[in-house]
N, C-alpha and C positions, 0 to 999 in steps of 0.2 A: 774350521779355518786354520790355515797354516801361518805360523808366526816366525819371525826371524830368530836366529839363535840368540842374538842380543836381548830381544824382548823376553824370550823364555828364561834366560839367565836372571833377568830382573825379577820375574815372577817367582822363580824358585828361591831366590835370595830373600825376597820379602816374606815368603811362606816360612822359611827357617827362622828369620828374625822375629816373626810374630809368635813363635813358640816361647819367646822370652818376654816380649812386650807386645801388647795388643795393637798399639799404633806405632809404626816404625818411623823414626826420624830420617830426614834426608841425609844427615851426616852419618848415621849408622849404616845406611844403605851404601853410601859412598865408600866407607871403610871396608865393608864386606866385599864390594866389587872392585876395590882398588882404583877408583876413578874420582873425578872432581864433582863436588856438589852441584855445580852448574850443569854438568852433563846429566846428572841424575834428574834434576828438575825438568830438563827438556824431555827425557824419556818418560817420566811420570805423566807429563801432560799428554803424550801420545797414547800411553796405556789407559789413561782415564777416558779418552774419547772412544776407546774400544771396549769400555765398560768392564775392564779387568780389575780395576781398583778404584777405591775412593781416595781422593787426594785434595787437600787444601794447603796452599803455601803456608809455611811456618807452623802447620798443625800436624804434619805427618801423613802417613799413608797406611791403608790396610786393604787387603784383597776383597773383592766382591765374591759372591758365590761362584761365578764363572771363572774368576781368577784363581780361586782355591782349587776348583776342578782341574784347571790347566796345570797348576803346580803339582798336584798329586799324580797327574798323568806323566809329567816329566820325571818326577821322582821314581815312579813305577818303572819307567824305561831305564833310568840310570841304574837302579838296584838290580834289575833283571840282567842287564848287560854285565854288571860286576860279577854276579854269580856265574854267568856263562863263561866269562873269562877265567875265573878261578877253577870252576869245576870241570869244564870241558876243554879249555886250552892250556891249563896248567900254569897260569900266572900266579904270582904271590899276591896275597891280599893287600900288600903295600904298593903294588904296581898298577892297580886297575882303575883308580879314581880318575886320573886324567884321561885315560882312554874312554871310559864311560861318559865323561863330560862331553866328548865329541859324539859318541853313539846315541846319547839321549835325545839328540835333535832330529833323528830319523823319524819321519812323521807317519809311516805306515802302521796303522792300527792292526791290520791283519798280521804283519810280521811280528809285532810285539805279543799279540795273543798266541801265535804259534810258538814263539820263544818261551812264553810262560808255560804252555802245555808241554813243550819239549823238556823243560826243567822240572816238570812234575808239580806245577802250581805251588811254588815255594812260598813260605810265609815270611822268610827273612833272607837278607843278603849275606855276603861273606863276613861282614862286620857285626852281624846280629841286628841290623836295622830292619824294621817291618817293611814289607813290600805291599803297597796298595794294590787292590784287585782291579779288574777291568772297569768296575763301576766307581773307582776312586775311594773305596772303603779301606781304611788303614787298620790292620789287625792290632788288637790291644795285647801287649805282652807284659806279663807280671814280672818285675825284676827288682832286685835289691842292690844298692851300691855296695861294693866290697868293703868299704869303710864301715858299713853298718851290719856286716855279717857277724853273728855271735861266734865266740871262740869254739873251735872243735866241732863245727857243724859243716858237713860236706855240702858243697854247692858246685854248680857248673857255670863256667863263664858263658854268657849268652849274648853280650853285646859290649862294644867298645865305643865310648862317646867321642874321644879324640882320635881321629883317623888320619892324622898327619903321618907322613912317611917316617919321620924320626920316631914317633910313638910306636908305629907298627913294627919298625925295625927292632926297637927295644923289646917288645913282646916276643918277637920271633927269636931274638937272642936268648931270652929266658925260657923259650919253649912253652909260651903261653898263647893259646888261641881260643877260638870259639869251640866250646865243648870240653875244654880243659877242666878236670875235676880237681878241686883243692879245698883245703881247710885253713882258716886263720888260727895259728896256734899261740901267737903272742902279739901284743901291742906294746910299742915302746913310747912312753910318755914324752921323752925328750924331743923327738921330732915327728911323732905319730906315724912312724914307719910300722910295717907289719911283717911278721915272720909267717910265711905260708908253707904248707906242706902239699906237695903234688905227688901222687903215687909214682913209685919207681924213680924218684929224683931226690937229690939232697934238699934239705929244707932251704928256703930262699927268703931273703929279706928284701922287701920292695918299699919304695917311698910312698908317702901319703899322696903325692901328686899322681903317681901311677895308679894307685888303688882307687882314687877318686874317679878315674875314667873307666873302671871296670865294673860291669854289672853282672849279677849272677842270679840263678834260680836255684832254690833249695832242691836237694836230691830227695825224692820220695824214699821212704824207709825200705821199700821192696827192692829199690835199685842200688842200695848201698853195698 
């Protein structure tokens, strides 16, 4: 079944909010979508009749199995398009989110499966987020927050949780991206900032806020 872009946006937003809270409040959803709670209530009633979610007034909402399946399909399309835009069309990783927001509503399964094949069946998007497969299975990725990385242990950046333009611009300015290898060489107690070492670059101090949004994978001994 084909759904409107607006309905798909609601389903995707509920899915992401459910990663933090099992039952999503109307107010949380209204904030995420920058709309009024009354408008949210009207849409939730429509989505409930389509069996995409469970909803009771004043008790919140959560996706049904069918709703989760749809959400993962939308996320799959979004992340594949982001990767295509970066790898094949040369867009910066800070430029692609809004374009992918439009492209994710293309309904052709054949097109998306061909896109997946064309890109080599990738596991992650340009920001390190896992890409669901054609059956809606999300790959599990082992990662550690940079704040928790022990001192002097090499690791590679594999994902960025805050993908706002300002955040990605800051990372680009500091020449930090997916695949960047680094070590934490010092922690400062005063503000919990970190001094990091990146090969072929001067040592760099980054804020706790920045580090909290960076996730890494340990480098195997053979790769060091």
